[in-house]
N, C-alpha and C positions, 0 to 999 in steps of 0.2 A: 483229327488228333494232330500235332505240332506240323506245321510246314515251314519251310524257309521263307525268309523272308525276301523281296527283293534289295537289292542295296540301300536304296532310297528310303525304307520302310524302317522303322525303328519303336521299340515300344519304350514307354517312359511313365513314372510314375506322377502321378495329377494329386494335390492334397484335396482331401475328402469324396476325392472319386474312383482310389485306385489305381491302375495301371489302365494306358491307353496307347494306339498307335496313334504314328506320328510318320511323316513325312519330310527327309532333309531338304526336298529339291520343291521346286513348283509344279504344280500338276495343272495340267489344264481340265477342263468340262468335258467329259466324253472318253476320258481314256481309263484302258484296263490299271487299274491298281496293282492287284496284286490276285494271284489265281491257286487255286488248290484243286489236286484232282483227287477224289475219292477212290478211284477204280481199282485198287490195288485192297482196300477195305474191302469191296465188294466179292473180290475174286480170293486171294489168299487166302484173308485172316477168316472167310468163311468156314473153313475147314475146322476150324478149331471147335466149331456150334453145330455142324450140321449132324453130328449122331445124336447127340442130346436135342435138337429140334426134331428130330426121328422119332424119338422115346416118348415125344411128347405129343404125337398126334391122336387124334385129330386136332385136337387141342392147340391154339395159337399164341407162343410167346408174347407180350406185349414188345412195342418196338424198342422201350429203355430197355425194358428187362435182357432183350437179345444183346442192347449195346454194353451194358455193363458186363453182362456173363461173357461174351468176348472178349472183352479188356482184360477177365480175372483169369479165363482162359489163354491166353495170351500170356499172361504174366505167370503163370504157371510152369506154362512149356519154356519160359526164357524168350522168348519172341519179344518180349517188350522191351525196348531199350530204358534203362533207367532214366535217360532224359526226357523219355515223352512221358513216362511215367509222373516223375516229378512235375511238369508243365502240366498236366493233367489236374494233379492236387493243387497247383495254385489258383485253380480257377475259382470261383466262391461257388459255397453251396447252399447256404442261405438254412443248414437243417436248424438253426437256433427259431428262424422265422414261421418256417415250416410247422414246427411243434407249435410256436403261439399262437398261429390261424386256427388250434382246436376250438379255440374260444370264440371263433369271429363267425361261425355259420354254417350250414353245412357243405357246401359246396368248398372253401377252404379245408373243413375235417377230410372230407374226402382226397386231396392232394396228400397230406400227410399219410394218411391211411392207405393210397396206394403205393406210397416208396414204399412204408415196411412191407406190405405184401411182396411187391416187385423184389426188394432188398431178399425177402427170405429165400423167395424161389430163386433168384439168381447165385444167391450162396448155398444153397441144397445143392444145385444141380451141378454146379461151375467145378465143385471138390474142392474150393479154392481155401487156403489157408488163412486169408483175412479175417479178422473178425465182422461181427455181423454191423458193428458201429460202424466200420471201415466202409462196408458195401451201400449202408443207407448213405453215408456221405457221397458216395462216387453216386448213387442213385441219383440224387440233389444237385450232383454239378451237373450230369447229363438232361434232368428235366432243364436246371434254368440256362444252360450255356447252350444245347444243342439246335440245329437249325433244322427244319424241312425242305426235304429236295424234294421239287417239282422240274416236269418238263417244262416247254416252252407254251405250253397252252396253259400251264398253273395246276395240272393236276398231279397229287401228290404220289413221289415213291419210294421216298421212305424218309429217313431223317439221319443226318451226319452230325460229328463232334469236332469241329475245328479250331482247337485254341489258340489258333492265329485272330481269326475271326471274332471268335470269344471276346478278345479285348478291346474290339470297337464299341464304343461307348454311344449312347443314345445322344439324338438331338430331335426336335419336332418340326426343325427345317435342316436335315442331313446333308451333308455335302458329298454323302457315296450312297450306293443304292447295293444292295445283297442279289446275286442273281444266280439260280442252280440250274445245269444243264446235264440229266444225265447224273455221272458222276463229278460233274465238274462243280467246283463252287468259284464264284468270282467276284470280285468289289469293284464296280466302275463308280468314278466321280460324275457327279450331277452339276457342280458348282467349280470354279475356280479355286484351288488351294495354296496359298501361299507355302513357304519355304517353311518351314518346321511347323506348320499347320495339324490339328489333330484332325485325325480321319473321325467322323460319324457317320452311321446310319440309324433308321429309325426303327426301336423295338416294337412299335404298333401302328395303326392306322393312322397315317398324317390327316385324314380326312377327317376325321372323327372332331367333336368340338372338346374345348379344351378338360372341362370335366370330366370327358369320358375317357381322354387319353390319360392322365394324371389317374385315373382311379385302374383302368387296366395296367399300368406300369408300378401301380403303387403294390396289387395284387399279385401281380405275375414275377415281377421283379425286385418290389421292396425297398424301393424311389420315389420319394417326391419329387417330380422333376419341376426346374425354375427356372427351366429355359428363357428365351427371349417374347419364344410364342407366348407359352403357359404363363410367365407372367402380367402379359398384357391382354391375355384371353382372347388368343389370334389363333384361325385357322387357317392353312396356305398362306398366312399374310394378311386374312382377311379377320373382323372383328366377328366374335362366334357372335353375336349378338345384334341384327342390323340396328343401325344408329341413322336418324333418331328412333327410337323403339314403336317405329310403326304408330306414328302420330299418339303419343301416348300410351300405347299398349304395355301393360306389364311384363317383364321379362320372363316371368313365372310362366305367361301364356304360351312363350315359344316355347320352355319345358315342358310343358303338357302337350303340345302339339307332338313334340320330337318322342317323348313317350308311348304317345297311343300309336306312332306310325312306328315303331319298333315292335311296341306288342303286334299289330295287324302284319307286318314282314316275317315276323319270327313264325306265326301261325300257319302263313302262307309257305313258308318254307319248308314246313314240316307236312304240306297238304298237297295233293294231287288234283288235276283237273276232274269238276268243274269246280270245286272248292277254292284253289289254291286261285283259279281266275278270278272270282269274287272277293275273295280275302283282298289280293292285289289292288282290285279296281276300288274297293270301300279306302285303300290305303293312299289311292291317286287322287280321290276326291277329296280327301281329308287336305292334301295339301295344294291343290288346285283351289279347292274354297277358301285358304290363307296365305295364296301367292302374292298378297300385296304385303304382306306382312313376312312371309317366309321363303328367303331367295331361294331357285331351285336347286341349286348348288349344295346346298345345306345338309347335312347328314340328317334322317336316313332316306331323303325325296330321291338322293340319286341310286341306291341302293335298289329300291322300291322300281324307281324308271328302268333300270337293266334288269331286273328280276322278269317286270312284265315283257320287254325286248325278247328276252330268250324263249318266254312262254309262248308269245305270239310265232317266232320263230319254228317254235318245235312244232306248232298248231300248223304250220306253211300262212299263215296270216303276213303275207311278206312286207305287202306295204305299210302297215301296223307296226312291225318290229323296224322297219326301216325311219318311219317318221323319228321313233323314242331314238335309234342310232344316230340318226342326226342331230335331232337336241343335244344329245351328250357331247359330238363332234364338235359344233359350235358355240355353246352353250355353259355347259359343265366341265369337261376336262381340262379347257384352257385355265379353266379358274382354279380348278383343283392341282394341276400337272403346269401349272406356265409353260416351263420346259417344252419345247415343240419336240423333240425327238425324245421325251422321258417313255421307257419303254412300257406304260399302261398304256399310253395315248399312239404308240406303233401297235399294240394288241390289238385295240379298239378299233383303230384304222384299218387294221387287217379285217376285222370281223364285218366292219362296215363295206369294206372291199367284198369280201365273199359274199355279203348279205346281197348287195346288187347284183351280183354274178348270178346268182339265183335269181333274182327278179327277173334279169334279162332272160334268162333261161327261160321262166316262165310266160312270160310276153312274148318269145319268138318259137318256142320249141312246141309249145301245147294248144292244139288244133282248138281246145274249147275255151280261150281266155276273149274273146269279143272283140278282136286286135290288140291284147295290151289294157284295156282300158280298165278291167276289173280286177287286174293283178296291181296296179298302178296305186288305184285308190283315190284319194284325194291329190294325190302328186302330182296326177294326167294333167291337171288344168296349167300345170307350170312349165309345159313343153321342155322337159331336160332331154338333154343328149346323154344317154348313160354311157355311150362310148368313149365321151371325151370325162364322163368322170370315172370311168373306171382306171381310164389311162391316167389321170391327173393325180388320182388315189396312190396307184402305182407308184408313180414320180416320188411321191412322199414320204412312202415307207421307204424308198431305196437311198431316199438322202438322208434320210433318220438313221436306219439299220448301223450304219459306221460308229456312231456314238453311243447306240441306244443297247447295243449288244454286241459290236466290234465284228468285222467282217472274216473272222474265221471263226465264230461263233457255229451253234448248231443250227440255231433261228435262221441264219446267212444264209447258210450252205443251203439248209432245206427250203429255202426262199429262193434262192438262185434255181433249183431244180425245177420251179414252178413254171407251167407255160405263160409267158407273158401275153399280157392284151395287144391287140394290133390297134394300131392308130386309126382314128375316125377318118384322116385323110385318105386311107384305102378304099372306103366304100362313098368317097367324095362329100363327104362332110367334114367343116371346121373343126378342127383343135382350138378348144376355147375355155381351158378350165377355169382361168378366171372369170370367166361370164357365166359359167355351167354351177361353179362354186358359189356365185351370186345369187344365183338364183334357188341354190338350195339353202340356202342360210335363209332364202326370204319365207322360204316353204314352210321351214322348221319354225321360224318365228308365228307364221300365221293359221298352220293348222293344230288347232287346241287338243290340249290331251282331254 
């Protein structure tokens, strides 16, 4: 619900876009713009719904239904201030658009159908005096404006509605990013923002090609994005279709490859080993065969690679997982997320560090590893000083945390509690992160997919 803006943040109307959030003062990149804590909602407000949820067991009410029911119960009990109610009802509900979707296909029909069913449940169990039409409008507002709350690892914890954050408009080249950690919601700047500049976030995955971003935004939020990136068909600042089109190859071929890759990825994500492994290998082979025309950073190849990395990690194939992680680190993430301290890069670097730690443990702590050769796999030919690598990655993460998360964030505090890596000098080895980094990059480039 509504939060108190910092003194430098204000809401203003934008012709053709509704309201948006602006800053009266210049903001540097990597700063905390504003923060909201939902802890009160999780604690104090839960008492209004607790008894009802108990009666529903073993059935579990959908998250959106619980959110609306909590608002209705608070309003009925007189604990929801009129100012909060008014601010909530000022958000966009898109009810008319949801109703029109009934003619657009099965998935679109399901959205309005779900709103109707959840509204009936919330209306009945809350005992509200509001009409069913009002409850449907509330449900639609929560559907369109709520945000998923995750932990620092990206696991979903719940859903929150901040009417302040709901005023942030979309950009495919956003100057802010939305973070959640437990009950806290924060907005941090990704770029320098001038005084009286608008604050923007991305409503969709910015690494998707233009046609996918526009389709997702139109379906989920009912607007046609005409930002600079969409108008010029750019993704992360690069052309969607490589130019020139791979020696005359028509662009339709690019989209055919993309579609088939997405199909195989979707099947793999719904499968288990060994079928998952087979499907991911098919998808990887598809893109490797077209690597001259299809860049490794273009969707969905990075998602396929990440799935393979995680699967190999789960299967204890350390060196195979590590090679994929290194290709992400050197050749994909810097293109998709050019800001060196972008939180996605920090998270990926942290995972890379943990993977290397596991590799070292398997090399030196396990008696059946043939001196580490079997564990290192193809990487053994590059004579990498893993102690230097671990320390170097650790230093990169520590340097990035203040801008990516903030020094007071839960991620920063958790990272601070972790045991730190010892310097190679302690074991008579030279600390040469620059040199080892070059060797790692060479290995990532030369070892084939």
